[in-house]
C-alpha positions in Angstrom: 0.0 0.0 0.0 1.2 3.5 -0.8 2.3 5.9 2.0 -0.9 8.0 1.7 -3.0 4.9 2.3 -1.1 3.7 5.2 -1.4 7.1 7.1 -5.1 7.3 6.7 -5.4 3.7 8.5 -3.8 5.3 11.5 -6.5 6.5 14.1 -4.5 9.7 15.1 -4.7 11.0 11.3 -8.3 10.1 10.9 -9.0 13.8 10.4 -5.7 14.8 9.1 -5.1 16.6 5.8 -1.9 15.7 4.1 -0.5 17.1 0.8 -0.7 14.2 -1.4 1.9 15.6 -3.8 4.4 16.0 -0.9 3.7 12.5 0.6 4.5 11.1 -3.1 7.6 13.0 -3.3 8.6 12.0 0.2 8.0 8.2 -0.7 10.2 8.5 -3.6 13.2 8.5 -1.1 11.7 5.6 0.9 14.8 3.3 0.0 17.2 5.6 2.1 14.7 7.0 4.6 13.5 3.6 5.9 17.2 2.8 6.6 17.6 5.5 9.2 16.3 4.6 12.6 14.4 7.5 14.4 15.0 8.7 18.0 12.2 9.8 20.1 13.5 12.2 22.6 11.7 12.9 25.9 13.7 15.1 27.9 12.9 15.9 31.6 12.4 19.7 31.4 8.6 19.5 30.9 5.9 16.7 31.7 5.0 14.6 28.8 2.9 11.7 27.8 1.4 10.5 24.5 -0.8 7.6 23.6 2.3 5.9 22.3 5.4 7.2 24.1 5.6 7.8 27.9 7.7 10.7 29.5 10.1 10.0 32.5 9.3 11.0 36.0 13.2 11.5 36.7 14.8 14.8 36.4 17.6 13.3 34.3 18.3 16.0 31.9 16.9 19.5 33.1 17.3 23.0 31.5 18.7 25.8 33.6 18.7 29.5 32.8 21.4 31.9 33.9 19.1 34.9 33.7 15.9 33.3 35.2 12.9 34.6 33.0 14.8 37.7 31.7 15.8 38.4 28.1 16.9 41.8 26.9 16.0 41.2 23.3 12.3 40.3 24.1 12.0 38.7 20.4 8.6 39.1 18.9 8.3 35.4 18.5 9.2 34.3 21.9 8.9 37.2 24.4 11.2 35.2 26.9 8.3 32.6 27.5 10.6 29.7 26.3 12.7 30.5 29.5 9.5 29.9 31.9 9.9 26.1 32.1 13.5 26.2 32.9 15.2 26.0 36.4 16.7 29.6 37.5 20.4 29.4 38.0 21.4 33.0 38.2 24.6 32.6 40.0 27.4 30.1 39.5 26.8 28.8 43.3 23.1 28.3 42.5 23.9 26.1 39.4 26.5 24.1 41.2 24.2 23.5 44.1 21.4 22.6 42.0 23.2 20.2 39.7 24.7 18.4 42.6 21.4 17.9 44.4 19.7 16.6 41.3 22.8 14.1 40.7 22.3 12.9 44.3 18.4 12.8 44.4 17.5 12.1 40.8 20.3 10.6 38.9 21.0 13.5 36.7 22.9 12.6 33.7 23.4 15.9 32.0 21.9 19.3 31.5 21.1 22.3 29.1 22.5 25.5 30.2 20.6 28.6 28.5 19.5 31.9 29.3 18.2 35.4 27.9 20.3 37.3 25.5 21.6 40.9 25.9 20.8 43.6 23.2 23.6 41.8 20.9 22.2 38.6 21.1 24.9 37.3 23.5 24.9 35.3 26.7 27.7 35.9 29.2 28.5 32.4 30.5 32.1 33.1 31.4 31.6 33.1 35.3 29.7 29.7 34.9 32.7 27.9 33.3 34.6 27.2 36.7 31.4 25.4 37.9 31.1 23.3 34.8 34.8 22.3 35.0 34.4 21.2 38.6 31.1 19.3 37.7 32.9 17.4 34.8 35.9 16.7 37.1 33.7 15.2 39.9 31.1 13.5 37.5 33.0 12.6 34.2 29.8 11.0 32.7 27.9 14.3 32.8 27.0 15.8 29.6 26.7 19.5 29.3 24.6 21.2 26.4 24.7 25.1 26.1 22.8 27.7 24.0 25.7 29.7 22.8 23.8 32.7 21.3 26.3 34.8 19.1 30.0 34.9 19.9 33.6 34.8 18.5 36.2 32.3 18.3 37.8 33.4 21.6 34.7 32.8 23.5 34.1 29.6 21.6 37.5 28.4 22.8 36.5 29.3 26.5 33.4 27.3 26.3 35.2 24.2 25.0 38.0 24.5 27.7 35.2 24.5 30.3 34.2 21.1 29.1 31.0 21.8 27.3 30.0 18.8 25.3 27.5 20.3 22.9 26.8 23.9 21.7 23.7 25.1 20.1 22.7 28.3 18.4 19.8 29.7 16.0 20.8 30.2 12.5 18.8 32.9 10.7 19.0 33.2 7.0 17.0 36.6 6.6 18.1 40.1 7.5 14.6 41.2 7.8 13.7 38.6 10.2 16.9 39.5 12.2 15.9 43.1 12.5 12.0 42.8 12.6 11.5 39.8 14.8 14.6 39.7 17.0 15.0 43.3 17.2 18.7 43.0 16.6 21.0 45.2 14.5 23.5 42.3 13.4 23.8 40.9 9.7 23.2 37.4 8.8 27.0 37.0 8.3 27.3 37.2 12.2 25.3 34.1 12.6 27.5 32.3 10.0 30.7 33.4 11.7 29.5 32.1 15.1 28.8 28.8 13.6 32.3 28.7 12.0 33.9 29.8 15.6 31.9 27.0 17.3 33.0 24.5 14.5 36.6 25.4 15.0 36.3 23.6 18.5 36.0 20.0 19.4 32.6 20.5 21.0 29.5 18.9 18.8 27.8 21.8 17.3 24.1 21.6 16.8 22.5 24.6 15.1 18.7 25.3 15.1 16.5 26.7 12.4 13.1 28.0 13.4 10.7 27.2 10.6 8.2 30.1 10.0 10.2 32.6 12.2 9.2 35.6 10.0 5.7 35.9 11.4 4.7 32.6 10.3 6.1 33.0 6.8 8.7 31.0 5.1 11.5 33.4 4.7 15.3 32.5 4.9 15.1 28.9 5.8 16.7 27.8 2.6 19.6 30.3 3.2 19.9 28.9 6.9 20.0 25.5 5.4 23.0 26.4 3.2 24.8 28.1 6.0 24.5 24.8 8.1 25.5 22.7 5.1 28.8 24.9 4.7 30.1 23.8 8.1 31.2 20.6 9.9 28.0 20.5 12.2 27.3 17.4 14.3 23.5 17.7 13.7 20.8 20.2 12.7 17.6 20.7 14.9 14.5 22.2 13.1 11.6 23.6 15.2 8.4 25.4 14.2 7.3 28.7 15.1 4.6 28.7 17.7 2.3 31.8 17.5 1.0 31.1 21.1 4.4 32.6 22.2 4.6 35.4 19.7 3.5 38.9 20.0 -0.4 39.0 19.7 -1.9 39.5 16.4 1.4 39.5 14.5 1.9 35.8 14.0 0.2 33.1 11.8 0.8 29.3 12.2 3.1 28.1 9.4 1.5 25.6 7.1 2.1 22.2 8.0 2.7 21.4 4.3 5.4 24.2 3.9 7.1 22.8 7.2 7.2 19.4 5.5 8.8 20.7 2.5 11.6 22.4 4.5 12.0 19.0 6.4 12.4 17.5 2.8 14.9 20.1 1.8 17.0 19.6 5.0 17.3 16.0 4.6 18.3 16.4 0.8 20.9 19.1 1.7 22.2 17.4 4.7 22.1 13.8 3.6 25.0 12.5 6.0 24.1 14.6 8.9 21.5 13.9 11.7 18.4 16.1 11.3 16.0 16.4 14.1 12.8 17.9 15.0 13.0 19.8 18.4 10.7 20.3 21.1 8.9 23.7 19.8 6.1 23.3 17.3 2.4 24.1 17.2 0.0 21.7 19.1 -3.2 19.6 18.0 -3.5 18.2 14.7 -0.9 20.4 13.2 1.8 18.8 15.5 0.5 15.3 14.5 0.8 16.2 10.7 4.3 17.7 11.0 5.5 14.8 13.1 4.2 12.5 10.5 6.2 14.4 7.7 9.3 14.3 9.9 8.9 10.4 9.8 8.4 10.5 6.1 11.2 12.9 5.2 13.6 10.7 7.0 14.3 13.1 9.9 16.6 11.4 12.6 14.9 12.3 15.6 11.6 14.0 17.0 11.4 15.6 20.6 8.1 14.8 22.3 6.5 13.0 19.5 2.7 13.6 18.8 0.1 10.9 18.9 0.5 8.9 15.7 4.2 9.2 15.0 5.1 5.9 16.5 2.4 4.2 14.5 3.6 6.0 11.3 7.1 4.6 11.8 5.4 1.0 12.3 3.3 1.4 9.2 6.2 2.5 7.0 8.8 0.2 8.5 11.1 2.7 10.1 13.1 1.6 13.3 12.6 3.8 16.4 13.8 3.9 20.0 13.4 6.4 22.8 15.9 8.5 25.0 15.1 10.7 28.0 17.5 13.6 27.0 17.5 16.8 25.0 17.4 15.9 21.2 20.6 17.7 20.6 22.8 15.6 23.0 23.2 11.8 23.4 23.7 10.6 26.8 25.4 7.4 25.2 23.6 4.4 26.9 21.6 1.8 25.2 17.9 2.3 24.4 17.1 -0.6 26.8 18.9 1.1 29.6 17.5 4.4 29.1 13.9 2.9 29.2 14.5 0.8 32.1 16.0 3.7 34.0 12.9 5.5 33.8 10.7 2.7 34.7 12.6 2.0 37.9 
């Protein structure tokens, strides 16, 4: 049976509308798509359960914000709301204490360090690096991921020296989006130079692209993909604009079919890199359709998969597994161990 027919036999997609032409296009690449296992990531920085995939009650991979809920940019698409579920760690001492407590009480295996940007889209992490060094010395298995924001090569090397395992940044391919949505006076070239600086280190570099960032329109995503393809990244994370977080009345929800086309373009442009669907994307049927496109397009991972994603894998014949960590970083255990750790 063709993919379109298989999808409509899945209960979660009973009322879904798929782009038939896009589904056919994705099916043409089935020979390579179906060879790629897909990872369902369920990190512990928010509560999650679906009909098919269960979350983990242990706080094994939380996210910390060094600025609490504050961000000087106050971008139109986010308005600092993405920081709200993160654990405040506004001093190095606070980060050290909270990480050690979670290691002792909840078997923490790693964490994400993030925060709000200053007016130049920079985050000053330098005073936290000695804490990271000590934690990595005391707990060598600990994995540390960080949102880098914009930086130069000197600051990238400091990050590397502290023991950060994975660095993430948003890549924006449109000057209009940078100025209008981010309220930022910096060119597209600064995003590419930051990516180049990060890639000059031994850290694993995982850029992010927000699909529909320009008020729900597709603008600059292809340029952002080209930028990522020019550098030796570890993987690419795609997320989808969520109008719920944006400035009221300014945003529309990107078409799920347009999102699926970006998935296809990313897969074709970075055939030998991991391409992942991150946490942020609209809810409801839109999310189910987007996740189905991610499965069909051959993306390598989905964070917090929607109902129907696992069944789509089963129907199409894609191998899948689950991991209770941020999609941008791998803890390094086997899938069976990861699942058993949560069940215990």
